[in-house]
C-alpha positions as CSV (number, residue, x, y, z in Angstrom):
1,M,106.2,86.9,130.7
2,E,104.2,89.6,128.7
3,E,102.3,89.6,126.4
4,I,102.9,91.1,122.8
5,T,100.3,91.9,120.5
6,P,99.8,91.0,117.0
7,F,101.5,93.0,114.4
8,R,97.6,94.4,112.6
9,V,98.4,95.4,108.9
10,G,95.2,95.9,107.0
11,F,94.8,95.3,103.5
12,V,92.2,96.1,100.8
13,P,90.3,94.1,98.7
14,G,92.4,92.7,95.5
15,V,95.8,93.4,97.1
16,M,97.5,89.9,98.1
17,P,99.8,90.3,101.0
18,G,100.9,87.0,100.9
19,K,104.5,87.7,100.0
20,W,104.9,90.2,103.0
21,E,103.2,88.2,105.1
22,K,105.8,85.3,104.4
23,A,109.1,87.7,104.3
24,W,108.0,88.8,107.8
25,V,107.6,85.5,109.1
26,E,111.1,84.5,108.0
27,R,112.9,87.8,108.9
28,E,111.0,88.3,112.5
29,R,110.8,84.8,114.0
30,D,114.8,84.9,114.6
31,S,114.1,87.7,116.8
32,R,114.2,87.8,120.3
33,R,110.8,90.1,120.2
34,W,108.7,88.5,117.5
35,R,105.1,89.9,117.1
36,R,102.8,87.4,114.9
37,L,101.3,89.3,111.7
38,E,97.7,89.9,112.1
39,L,96.5,90.5,108.3
40,Q,92.9,92.3,108.2
41,L,90.6,92.8,105.3
42,V,89.4,95.6,105.2
43,E,87.0,98.0,102.9
44,V,88.6,101.1,101.0
45,V,85.6,103.8,102.7
46,D,87.3,101.9,106.0
47,Q,90.9,102.5,105.3
48,E,91.9,105.2,106.7
49,V,89.6,105.4,109.8
50,L,91.3,102.3,110.7
51,V,95.1,103.0,110.7
52,R,93.9,107.1,112.5
53,S,92.2,105.5,115.3
54,G,95.1,102.6,116.2
55,E,92.8,99.9,115.1
56,L,95.4,98.7,112.3
57,D,99.4,99.4,112.3
58,M,99.5,99.7,109.1
59,C,97.4,99.5,106.0
60,L,97.5,98.8,102.4
61,V,95.4,101.0,100.7
62,R,93.8,101.8,97.7
63,G,93.3,105.3,95.8
64,V,93.8,108.9,97.4
65,V,94.5,109.2,101.1
66,D,94.7,112.0,102.9
67,R,98.2,112.7,104.2
68,A,97.8,114.7,107.0
69,G,99.3,112.6,109.9
70,L,100.1,109.7,107.8
71,H,103.2,108.4,105.8
72,H,102.2,106.7,102.7
73,V,104.3,104.7,100.8
74,A,103.4,104.6,96.9
75,M,104.1,100.9,95.9
76,Y,102.1,100.4,92.3
77,R,99.4,101.7,90.0
78,E,96.8,99.3,89.0
79,V,95.6,99.0,85.2
80,P,91.9,99.6,84.4
81,V,90.0,97.9,82.9
82,A,86.0,97.0,81.4
83,V,84.1,93.9,83.1
84,V,81.4,93.1,80.5
85,A,79.4,90.7,80.3
86,K,81.0,88.0,78.1
87,E,79.3,88.5,74.7
88,H,79.5,91.9,74.6
89,P,81.1,93.5,71.3
90,V,84.2,94.9,73.1
91,T,85.1,91.7,73.6
92,A,86.4,91.5,70.7
93,Y,89.4,93.6,71.4
94,D,92.2,93.1,73.6
95,E,92.1,96.7,74.6
96,I,89.9,99.5,75.0
97,S,89.3,103.0,75.2
98,L,86.3,104.7,77.9
99,A,85.1,106.2,74.0
100,D,84.0,102.3,73.1
101,L,82.0,102.3,76.2
102,A,80.3,105.5,75.3
103,G,76.2,105.7,75.3
104,E,76.7,102.0,77.8
105,L,75.4,102.1,80.7
106,D,78.3,102.2,83.6
107,V,76.3,100.5,86.6
108,R,78.5,101.3,89.1
109,A,77.7,104.7,88.5
110,E,74.2,104.6,88.1
111,F,73.5,102.2,91.0
112,P,76.2,103.2,93.9
113,E,74.3,101.5,96.7
114,L,75.0,98.4,95.2
115,D,77.9,96.1,96.2
116,L,80.7,94.9,93.6
117,P,79.4,91.4,93.3
118,M,76.5,92.9,92.7
119,V,77.6,95.3,90.4
120,V,79.5,92.1,88.6
121,E,76.1,90.1,88.3
122,T,74.3,93.4,86.7
123,V,77.1,93.3,84.6
124,A,77.0,89.7,83.8
125,A,72.9,89.8,82.4
126,G,74.0,92.4,80.2
127,S,73.1,95.5,81.6
128,G,75.9,97.7,81.2
129,Y,79.9,97.8,82.1
130,V,82.0,98.5,85.1
131,I,85.8,100.1,85.1
132,L,87.4,98.7,88.0
133,P,91.0,98.1,88.9
134,M,92.6,94.5,87.1
135,S,92.9,92.8,90.4
136,L,89.2,93.6,91.6
137,A,88.4,92.4,88.6
138,R,90.1,89.1,88.5
139,L,88.9,88.6,92.6
140,H,85.2,88.9,90.6
141,S,86.0,86.8,87.7
142,R,82.6,84.7,86.7
143,R,82.3,82.7,83.5
144,D,79.8,84.9,82.2
145,V,81.8,87.8,81.9
146,E,85.4,89.1,80.6
147,F,87.5,92.2,80.9
148,R,89.8,94.4,78.9
149,P,92.3,97.1,79.7
150,V,90.8,100.6,79.2
151,T,94.2,102.5,77.8
152,D,92.6,106.1,78.8
153,G,91.2,105.0,82.0
154,E,92.3,106.2,85.1
155,E,95.1,103.5,87.0
156,S,94.8,102.9,91.1
157,P,97.5,103.7,93.0
158,V,98.3,100.9,95.7
159,G,100.3,102.1,98.6
160,L,101.0,101.2,102.7
161,A,99.9,103.7,105.0
162,W,100.7,104.1,108.7
163,L,100.6,107.2,111.3
164,V,103.4,109.5,111.4
165,S,103.7,109.0,115.4
166,N,103.9,105.2,114.7
167,E,107.5,104.8,114.1
168,D,108.3,101.4,115.9
169,P,111.4,99.1,114.6
170,D,108.3,97.0,113.5
171,T,107.0,99.6,111.4
172,Q,110.0,99.8,109.6
173,A,110.6,96.2,109.4
174,F,107.2,96.0,107.1
175,V,108.1,99.1,105.2
176,G,111.3,97.3,104.3
177,I,109.7,94.3,103.3
178,V,107.6,95.8,100.9
179,R,110.1,97.8,99.9
180,G,111.9,94.7,98.8
181,R,114.9,95.0,101.2
182,T,117.2,92.3,102.0
183,V,117.6,90.9,105.6
184,R,121.4,92.3,104.6
185,S,120.4,95.8,103.7
186,S,122.0,98.1,105.7
187,R,118.7,99.6,106.3
188,G,116.9,96.0,106.9
């Protein structure tokens, strides 16, 4: 019997693919040619490279991707939030604007070599702020930081990307799952 390769889907930090994984398992288990879904956490800087190289069949991506040779389905846009130390003055408000942070140190911009956990650690020490998509702020949440939505900040798009040349039935099935199509859908 021929071994069937897993269907490899990458996802960037902050994206939670669990509901799509569950739907995949429920739908595909009944098919004769069930491919196990293999989820792989990838960094944003690697998302396109891994899809283009064929290491991933698809990837849940963040930000803008080069669409040449790729299909891309826009899924949602994340609210930007400012992560600050718990005692920071902006924590008195439900939401803020970029002007409320004028003159403060943007830790990520000032220290681009720091990884995100270290950026949040620096912010927790009271040394500035960082603006992140809400899901990343939640992922790196700590007791000594808080975050507030930034009303005039740039939203972070999240989408699904795959090679134009990768049009197999599994790819289309996963697109349908992500788009919320049911098993009984004519495009199911």
